All heavy atoms as an XYZ file, in Angstrom:
701
protein
N      65.852     78.344    145.965
C      65.654     79.763    146.022
C      65.323     80.169    147.450
O      65.452     81.391    147.790
C      64.510     80.194    145.030
C      64.863     79.976    143.592
S      66.438     80.784    143.036
C      66.062     82.495    143.287
N      64.942     79.246    148.216
C      64.582     79.631    149.625
C      65.749     80.019    150.458
O      65.742     80.951    151.247
C      63.792     78.475    150.299
O      62.666     78.139    149.507
C      63.383     78.815    151.690
N      66.879     79.299    150.295
C      68.063     79.513    151.073
C      68.550     80.960    151.046
O      68.848     81.549    152.098
C      69.152     78.538    150.736
N      68.681     81.588    149.890
C      69.147     83.018    149.883
C      68.153     83.951    150.546
O      68.587     84.906    151.209
C      69.260     83.341    148.378
C      69.379     82.044    147.670
C      68.651     81.012    148.541
N      66.863     83.701    150.459
C      65.849     84.531    151.129
C      66.008     84.388    152.667
O      66.047     85.379    153.369
C      64.456     84.193    150.684
C      64.239     84.573    149.231
C      63.372     84.854    151.568
C      64.251     86.081    148.988
N      66.127     83.174    153.079
C      66.293     82.950    154.578
C      67.588     83.617    155.074
O      67.627     84.296    156.041
C      66.263     81.405    154.896
C      66.726     81.197    156.329
C      64.871     80.894    154.639
N      68.687     83.350    154.354
C      69.959     83.965    154.743
C      69.912     85.504    154.697
O      70.454     86.199    155.592
C      71.082     83.421    153.847
N      69.279     86.029    153.657
C      69.152     87.442    153.590
C      68.371     88.045    154.692
O      68.717     89.099    155.213
N      67.266     87.419    155.031
C      66.490     87.902    156.161
C      67.195     87.793    157.441
O      67.214     88.693    158.247
C      65.203     87.122    156.228
N      67.876     86.684    157.702
C      68.628     86.496    158.958
C      69.725     87.451    159.071
O      70.216     87.756    160.175
C      69.097     85.076    159.014
C      67.982     84.076    159.295
C      68.445     82.639    159.326
O      69.577     82.335    158.865
O      67.691     81.758    159.773
N      70.245     88.034    158.049
C      71.331     88.981    158.060
C      70.851     90.368    158.625
O      71.663     91.130    159.127
C      71.925     89.253    156.665
N      69.529     90.584    158.576
C      69.040     91.910    159.022
C      68.072     91.839    160.234
O      67.821     92.867    160.813
C      68.351     92.583    157.816
C      69.313     92.860    156.752
C      69.371     92.114    155.588
C      70.275     93.862    156.899
C      70.311     92.298    154.611
C      71.206     94.070    155.993
C      71.267     93.323    154.784
O      72.180     93.489    153.871
N      67.548     90.668    160.485
C      66.672     90.575    161.668
C      67.094     89.311    162.417
O      67.793     88.432    161.897
C      65.131     90.481    161.307
C      64.919     89.282    160.406
C      64.744     91.765    160.603
C      63.420     89.067    160.077
N      66.654     89.188    163.636
C      67.012     88.041    164.458
C      66.538     86.753    163.762
O      65.425     86.714    163.285
C      66.385     88.136    165.846
N      67.376     85.768    163.793
C      67.065     84.464    163.154
C      65.765     83.832    163.580
O      65.067     83.229    162.859
C      68.229     83.491    163.269
N      65.417     84.122    164.905
C      64.179     83.497    165.393
C      62.947     84.235    164.869
O      61.813     83.793    164.982
C      64.111     83.490    166.931
C      64.243     84.838    167.583
O      64.714     85.796    166.903
O      63.823     84.951    168.753
N      63.145     85.353    164.141
C      62.048     86.025    163.454
C      61.792     85.561    161.995
O      60.914     85.965    161.373
C      62.254     87.570    163.451
C      62.049     88.134    164.839
O      61.134     87.778    165.547
N      62.846     89.139    165.162
N      62.730     84.707    161.574
C      62.566     84.073    160.259
C      61.979     82.737    160.482
O      62.608     81.802    161.071
C      63.947     83.967    159.536
C      63.787     83.321    158.187
C      64.580     85.395    159.448
N      60.735     82.558    160.113
C      59.987     81.364    160.297
C      59.559     80.673    159.034
O      59.513     81.309    157.989
C      58.727     81.612    161.250
C      59.196     82.160    162.558
C      57.798     82.588    160.526
N      59.260     79.413    159.111
C      58.742     78.629    157.959
C      57.373     78.199    158.294
O      57.154     77.060    158.824
C      59.724     77.422    157.763
C      59.358     76.646    156.502
O      58.484     77.084    155.737
O      59.906     75.567    156.272
N      56.364     79.043    158.044
C      54.944     78.675    158.378
C      54.458     77.660    157.420
O      55.028     77.407    156.384
C      54.221     80.028    158.263
C      55.017     80.752    157.212
C      56.454     80.343    157.393
N      53.350     77.004    157.784
C      52.699     76.052    156.876
C      52.351     76.753    155.531
O      52.064     77.908    155.531
C      51.470     75.598    157.584
C      51.506     76.206    158.937
C      52.585     77.216    158.992
N      52.359     75.992    154.501
C      51.981     76.522    153.184
C      50.526     76.970    153.153
O      49.755     76.585    154.047
N      50.227     77.773    152.182
C      48.863     78.216    152.007
C      48.641     78.464    150.567
O      49.546     78.575    149.736
C      48.614     79.553    152.852
C      49.050     80.790    152.125
C      48.287     81.730    151.519
C      50.448     81.271    152.031
N      49.053     82.743    151.015
C      50.355     82.502    151.355
C      51.683     80.770    152.431
C      51.501     83.237    150.994
C      52.784     81.565    152.100
C      52.686     82.761    151.391
N      47.390     78.414    150.155
C      47.067     78.611    148.769
C      46.635     80.065    148.588
O      46.078     80.684    149.439
C      45.931     77.744    148.304
O      44.732     77.975    149.157
C      46.282     76.220    148.404
N      47.046     80.594    147.448
C      46.722     82.011    147.162
C      46.029     82.049    145.862
O      46.038     81.154    145.049
C      48.037     82.865    147.071
O      48.898     82.278    146.113
C      48.722     82.883    148.425
N      45.350     83.171    145.580
C      44.610     83.310    144.338
C      45.389     84.232    143.347
O      44.792     85.133    142.810
C      43.261     83.962    144.736
N      46.602     83.887    143.183
C      47.323     84.638    142.116
C      48.013     83.616    141.179
O      47.898     82.387    141.307
C      48.300     85.606    142.749
C      49.364     84.932    143.584
O      49.763     83.753    143.339
O      49.862     85.583    144.546
N      48.852     84.124    140.263
C      49.444     83.297    139.264
C      50.920     82.931    139.584
O      51.615     82.461    138.660
C      49.378     84.056    137.927
C      47.966     84.197    137.433
O      47.124     83.306    137.729
O      47.694     85.192    136.714
N      51.366     83.063    140.797
C      52.714     82.756    141.151
C      53.141     81.365    140.755
O      54.219     81.105    140.283
C      52.959     83.019    142.632
C      54.403     82.832    142.931
C      55.364     83.869    142.734
C      54.880     81.679    143.552
C      56.702     83.692    142.992
C      56.209     81.476    143.838
C      57.094     82.473    143.538
N      52.231     80.393    140.979
C      52.570     79.050    140.616
C      52.909     78.877    139.209
O      53.849     78.085    138.852
N      52.276     79.645    138.277
C      52.660     79.538    136.889
C      54.102     80.151    136.598
O      54.827     79.641    135.841
C      51.649     80.322    136.046
C      50.230     79.705    136.110
C      49.236     80.283    136.687
C      50.042     78.380    135.479
C      47.928     79.708    136.733
C      48.796     77.772    135.541
C      47.767     78.465    136.176
N      54.385     81.229    137.298
C      55.719     81.816    137.115
C      56.798     80.840    137.596
O      57.821     80.712    136.961
C      55.880     83.116    137.937
C      54.795     84.145    137.726
C      54.346     84.937    138.730
C      54.280     84.404    136.440
C      53.351     85.919    138.565
C      53.317     85.349    136.219
C      52.883     86.081    137.278
O      51.919     87.066    137.036
N      56.525     80.190    138.724
C      57.583     79.319    139.255
C      57.788     78.047    138.508
O      58.743     77.311    138.717
C      57.323     79.020    140.745
O      56.061     78.346    140.903
N      56.822     77.744    137.610
C      57.075     76.601    136.720
C      58.038     76.953    135.696
O      58.714     76.043    135.080
C      55.757     76.230    135.991
C      54.712     75.546    136.991
C      53.406     75.253    136.238
O      53.243     75.667    135.085
O      52.584     74.604    136.892
N      58.241     78.203    135.387
C      59.171     78.637    134.328
C      60.561     79.111    134.774
O      61.483     78.990    134.067
C      58.516     79.856    133.523
C      57.162     79.531    132.903
C      57.252     78.492    131.853
C      55.865     78.240    131.281
N      55.930     77.094    130.352
N      60.613     79.621    135.996
C      61.882     80.154    136.552
C      62.025     79.777    137.965
O      61.045     79.674    138.740
C      61.881     81.719    136.472
C      61.835     82.234    135.026
C      63.169     82.012    134.356
N      63.193     82.568    132.994
C      63.010     81.874    131.923
N      62.845     80.581    131.931
N      63.083     82.494    130.703
N      63.256     79.638    138.478
C      63.507     79.391    139.894
C      62.769     80.475    140.675
O      62.962     81.681    140.350
C      64.995     79.419    140.060
C      65.537     79.130    138.681
C      64.516     79.715    137.735
N      62.052     80.139    141.717
C      61.233     81.097    142.418
C      61.106     80.792    143.903
O      61.314     79.665    144.298
C      59.820     81.114    141.843
O      59.854     81.301    140.476
N      60.671     81.744    144.644
C      60.371     81.607    146.036
C      59.334     82.626    146.428
O      59.357     83.749    145.922
C      61.577     81.742    147.004
C      62.256     83.096    146.913
C      61.205     81.392    148.399
N      58.330     82.243    147.159
C      57.263     83.159    147.559
C      57.369     83.253    149.086
O      57.338     82.320    149.795
C      55.969     82.476    147.256
C      54.709     83.384    147.242
C      53.824     83.374    146.150
C      54.404     84.174    148.266
C      52.697     84.132    146.132
C      53.268     85.042    148.286
C      52.413     84.973    147.216
O      51.275     85.770    147.167
N      57.681     84.492    149.509
C      57.773     84.653    150.961
C      56.903     85.821    151.494
O      56.496     86.703    150.698
C      59.211     84.919    151.373
C      59.800     86.253    151.068
C      59.903     87.265    152.037
C      60.293     86.502    149.802
C      60.450     88.492    151.801
C      60.803     87.757    149.525
C      60.953     88.742    150.495
N      56.547     85.746    152.712
C      55.745     86.768    153.349
C      56.598     87.646    154.226
O      57.439     87.123    154.966
C      54.627     86.189    154.179
C      53.625     85.386    153.306
C      52.513     84.815    154.106
N      52.931     83.554    154.624
C      52.073     82.835    155.363
N      50.871     83.182    155.659
N      52.536     81.639    155.868
N      56.372     88.906    154.193
C      57.112     89.866    155.048
C      56.112     90.336    156.115
O      55.104     90.930    155.853
C      57.539     91.072    154.168
C      58.301     92.199    154.960
C      59.587     91.667    155.528
C      58.524     93.337    154.004
N      56.435     89.996    157.370
C      55.558     90.381    158.454
C      55.560     91.882    158.599
O      56.618     92.567    158.749
N      54.434     92.426    158.689
C      54.282     93.943    158.824
C      53.441     94.367    160.008
O      53.174     95.524    160.262
C      53.699     94.617    157.529
C      52.313     93.992    157.295
C      54.603     94.389    156.351
C      51.414     94.860    156.445
N      53.029     93.380    160.810
C      52.173     93.679    161.937
C      52.965     94.445    162.988
O      54.068     94.098    163.405
C      51.612     92.448    162.595
C      50.705     92.705    163.752
C      50.080     91.438    164.341
N      49.240     91.799    165.461
C      47.918     91.968    165.328
N      47.339     91.885    164.132
N      47.154     92.259    166.356
N      52.431     95.553    163.437
C      53.032     96.397    164.491
C      51.894     97.153    165.185
O      51.401     98.137    164.618
C      54.033     97.369    163.892
C      54.767     98.181    164.915
O      54.294     98.347    166.077
N      55.929     98.746    164.553
N      51.572     96.677    166.311
C      50.443     97.313    167.117
C      50.686     98.722    167.431
O      49.747     99.526    167.521
C      50.114     96.438    168.278
C      49.610     95.040    167.944
C      49.285     94.223    169.124
O      49.359     94.664    170.300
O      49.012     92.986    168.873
N      51.954     99.086    167.701
C      52.327    100.428    168.123
C      51.951    101.479    167.035
O      51.664    102.663    167.361
C      53.859    100.556    168.406
C      54.217     99.783    169.651
C      55.735     99.840    169.918
O      56.431    100.682    169.237
O      56.166     99.111    170.728
N      51.980    101.114    165.726
C      51.672    102.050    164.685
C      50.289    101.760    164.019
O      49.942    102.384    163.056
C      52.778    102.075    163.601
C      54.073    102.572    164.173
C      52.913    100.785    162.891
N      49.548    100.838    164.611
C      48.215    100.524    164.123
C      48.157     99.587    162.881
O      47.162     99.500    162.230
N      49.282     98.921    162.684
C      49.347     97.965    161.569
C      48.858     96.595    162.055
O      49.694     95.756    162.365
C      50.806     97.901    161.009
O      50.837     97.062    159.948
N      47.592     96.425    162.131
C      47.030     95.194    162.723
C      45.948     94.516    161.929
O      45.459     93.478    162.251
C      46.480     95.482    164.153
C      47.558     95.920    165.125
C      45.398     96.535    164.152
N      45.515     95.209    160.914
C      44.410     94.688    160.098
C      44.889     93.871    158.909
O      45.936     94.216    158.329
C      43.478     95.805    159.592
C      42.814     96.524    160.766
C      43.392     97.706    161.278
C      41.716     95.982    161.312
C      42.809     98.345    162.340
C      41.068     96.628    162.378
C      41.589     97.838    162.916
N      44.195     92.870    158.448
C      44.627     92.026    157.351
C      44.489     92.695    155.962
O      43.799     93.702    155.839
C      43.675     90.807    157.399
C      42.429     91.302    158.048
C      42.951     92.352    159.050
N      45.226     92.154    155.038
C      45.172     92.720    153.680
C      43.676     92.665    153.235
O      42.892     91.831    153.550
C      46.022     91.737    152.752
C      46.144     92.079    151.303
C      46.884     93.392    151.199
C      46.866     91.020    150.556
N      43.353     93.672    152.409
C      41.983     93.844    151.873
C      41.020     94.451    152.924
O      39.856     94.657    152.541
C      41.418     92.633    151.197
C      42.308     92.082    150.120
N      42.651     92.822    149.040
C      42.940     90.864    149.944
C      43.418     92.109    148.205
N      43.618     90.887    148.814
N      41.435     94.611    154.144
C      40.607     95.293    155.134
C      40.659     96.809    154.838
O      41.670     97.362    154.498
C      41.069     94.969    156.509
C      40.152     95.429    157.588
N      40.135     96.710    158.017
C      39.287     94.744    158.340
C      39.248     96.839    158.992
N      38.728     95.644    159.182
N      39.558     97.469    155.025
C      39.545     98.951    154.766
C      40.520     99.688    155.672
O      40.912    100.808    155.213
C      38.063     99.504    154.956
O      37.738     99.322    156.288
N      40.942     99.178    156.762
C      41.846     99.866    157.663
C      43.256     99.268    157.553
O      44.094     99.533    158.448
C      41.317     99.842    159.047
C      40.032    100.700    159.122
C      39.389    100.731    160.468
N      40.338    101.338    161.478
C      40.155    101.218    162.806
N      39.106    100.581    163.267
N      40.991    101.758    163.610
N      43.553     98.417    156.602
C      44.910     97.830    156.439
C      45.903     98.969    156.355
O      45.710     99.955    155.654
C      44.928     96.969    155.133
C      46.285     96.484    154.764
C      46.816     95.428    155.543
C      47.005     97.035    153.769
C      48.091     94.922    155.196
C      48.287     96.528    153.463
C      48.841     95.507    154.150
N      46.999     98.781    157.053
C      48.092     99.731    156.966
C      49.400     98.964    157.068
O      49.545     98.124    158.003
C      47.965    100.664    158.181
C      49.094    101.632    158.242
C      49.041    102.554    159.429
N      50.278    103.271    159.414
C      50.582    104.233    160.261
N      49.759    104.606    161.203
N      51.725    104.804    160.194
N      50.316     99.338    156.214
C      51.672     98.737    156.281
C      52.454     99.455    157.275
O      52.544    100.714    157.280
C      52.299     98.772    154.892
C      53.736     98.362    154.880
C      51.530     97.955    153.843
N      53.281     98.711    158.103
C      54.261     99.304    158.888
C      55.476     99.590    157.986
O      56.175     98.591    157.580
C      54.647     98.413    160.019
C      55.828     98.965    160.915
O      56.182    100.110    160.744
O      56.373     98.164    161.703
N      55.691    100.788    157.615
C      56.702    101.120    156.613
C      58.081    100.748    157.048
O      58.985    100.583    156.173
C      56.605    102.639    156.242
C      55.268    102.862    155.420
C      55.200    104.282    154.929
O      56.139    105.039    155.021
O      54.174    104.643    154.405
N      58.271    100.572    158.343
C      59.620    100.141    158.737
C      59.978     98.694    158.228
O      61.083     98.354    158.061
C      59.734    100.152    160.346
N      58.939     97.948    158.000
C      59.094     96.567    157.459
C      59.593     96.583    155.994
O      60.267     95.690    155.571
C      57.833     95.828    157.548
N      59.338     97.656    155.284
C      59.721     97.744    153.922
C      61.284     97.768    153.797
O      61.809     97.126    152.862
C      59.161     99.005    153.240
C      57.655     99.042    153.193
C      57.182    100.395    152.541
C      57.068     97.862    152.462
N      61.950     98.371    154.710
C      63.407     98.359    154.708
C      63.914     96.909    154.890
O      64.825     96.500    154.191
C      63.918     99.278    155.860
C      65.486     99.264    155.891
C      66.003    100.166    156.962
C      67.491    100.101    157.089
N      68.012    101.020    158.169
N      63.316     96.185    155.742
C      63.698     94.796    156.020
C      63.469     93.985    154.755
O      64.345     93.126    154.310
C      62.889     94.099    157.203
C      63.238     92.657    157.311
C      63.311     94.867    158.449
N      62.353     94.184    154.140
C      62.049     93.510    152.896
C      63.023     93.766    151.789
O      63.500     92.923    151.061
N      63.322     95.114    151.584
C      64.292     95.525    150.563
C      65.685     94.969    150.810
O      66.340     94.432    149.899
C      64.333     97.003    150.436
N      66.122     95.003    152.081
C      67.436     94.511    152.398
C      67.533     92.995    152.240
O      68.590     92.466    151.801
C      67.825     94.950    153.845
C      68.086     96.469    154.005
C      68.287     96.705    155.481
C      69.333     96.826    153.209
N      66.460     92.291    152.571
C      66.368     90.831    152.319
C      66.519     90.504    150.914
O      67.294     89.658    150.491
C      65.109     90.289    152.900
O      65.038     90.503    154.312
C      64.925     88.780    152.576
N      65.786     91.199    149.988
C      65.892     90.991    148.516
C      67.269     91.316    148.004
O      67.749     90.561    147.126
C      64.736     91.737    147.808
C      63.342     91.211    148.141
C      62.312     92.213    147.520
C      63.171     89.787    147.611
N      67.829     92.419    148.408
C      69.139     92.796    147.989
C      70.158     91.774    148.350
O      70.965     91.247    147.535
C      69.564     94.177    148.509
C      68.768     95.270    147.869
C      71.051     94.431    148.310
C      68.812     96.597    148.600
N      70.107     91.303    149.536
C      71.058     90.330    150.050
C      70.886     88.952    149.321
O      71.818     88.330    148.925
C      70.905     90.102    151.580
O      71.830     89.146    152.039
N      69.640     88.562    149.148
C      69.324     87.300    148.472
C      69.779     87.353    147.040
O      70.405     86.380    146.525
C      67.876     86.993    148.560
N      69.550     88.451    146.337
C      69.960     88.583    144.935
C      71.463     88.549    144.819
O      72.027     87.927    143.926
C      69.386     89.900    144.341
N      72.130     89.213    145.742
C      73.604     89.245    145.722
C      74.161     87.894    145.897
O      75.064     87.417    145.210
C      74.171     90.198    146.825
O      73.622     91.521    146.531
C      75.642     90.270    146.811
N      73.638     87.149    146.902
C      74.091     85.723    147.151
C      73.821     84.849    145.913
O      74.685     84.052    145.530
C      73.441     85.177    148.373
C      73.920     85.729    149.683
S      73.213     84.872    151.064
C      72.120     86.165    151.623
N      72.618     84.958    145.339
C      72.280     84.149    144.181
C      73.188     84.397    143.029
O      73.697     83.518    142.394
C      70.757     84.383    143.834
C      70.350     83.620    142.630
C      70.060     82.290    142.736
C      70.229     84.249    141.418
C      69.662     81.539    141.631
C      69.867     83.502    140.262
C      69.558     82.161    140.396
N      73.392     85.703    142.696
C      74.200     86.046    141.549
C      75.648     85.671    141.787
O      76.362     85.284    140.854
C      74.012     87.529    141.216
C      72.635     87.895    140.721
C      72.536     89.457    140.634
C      72.365     87.244    139.423
N      76.145     85.801    143.042
C      77.505     85.442    143.302
C      77.698     83.961    143.146
O      78.656     83.439    142.533
C      77.897     85.817    144.790
O      77.822     87.256    144.842
C      79.261     85.366    145.127
N      76.724     83.151    143.621
C      76.789     81.692    143.419
C      76.737     81.343    141.972
O      77.402     80.416    141.510
C      75.607     80.984    144.213
N      75.907     81.980    141.168
C      75.744     81.750    139.726
C      77.105     81.993    139.041
O      77.559     81.185    138.205
C      74.678     82.549    139.118
C      73.301     82.169    139.546
C      72.965     80.723    139.200
O      73.009     80.355    138.030
N      72.576     79.936    140.172
N      77.720     83.104    139.395
C      79.023     83.487    138.778
C      80.066     82.441    139.186
O      80.844     82.000    138.332
C      79.444     84.846    139.257
C      80.698     85.341    138.542
C      81.071     86.717    138.853
N      80.956     86.991    140.328
C      80.697     88.179    140.846
N      80.453     89.182    140.093
N      80.605     88.310    142.162
N      80.068     81.972    140.419
C      80.987     81.005    140.873
C      80.854     79.647    140.197
O      81.817     79.007    139.858
N      79.583     79.301    139.923
C      79.322     77.994    139.300
C      79.597     78.056    137.823
O      79.764     77.011    137.159
C      77.934     77.527    139.541
O      76.948     78.401    138.866
N      79.722     79.225    137.247
C      79.978     79.363    135.845
C      81.492     79.378    135.574
O      81.914     79.575    134.424
C      79.332     80.691    135.281
N      82.283     79.256    136.609
C      83.709     79.197    136.392
C      84.424     80.475    136.474
O      85.553     80.691    136.037
N      83.734     81.554    137.006
C      84.441     82.869    137.268
C      84.111     83.827    136.309
O      84.582     84.783    136.032
């Protein structure tokens, strides 16, 4: 599931902006979901000092750089399209 996300992101932003950081533990139930269905957990970078998007999640001054939302949406659309096309191809047409 990682390959379509990486390819989808690289289609819209420079490949050197798509990174594979070290893993981290989170306090949510994603691990349980991924035991049941093919899954990938990715982070969308939203830091942008020009618009004041510099504070971490859960900080009272956290702010999303809304320009990043377009990149995230396009990445997901591209990844879903690639995944579904591959599934259709592997099913024999």
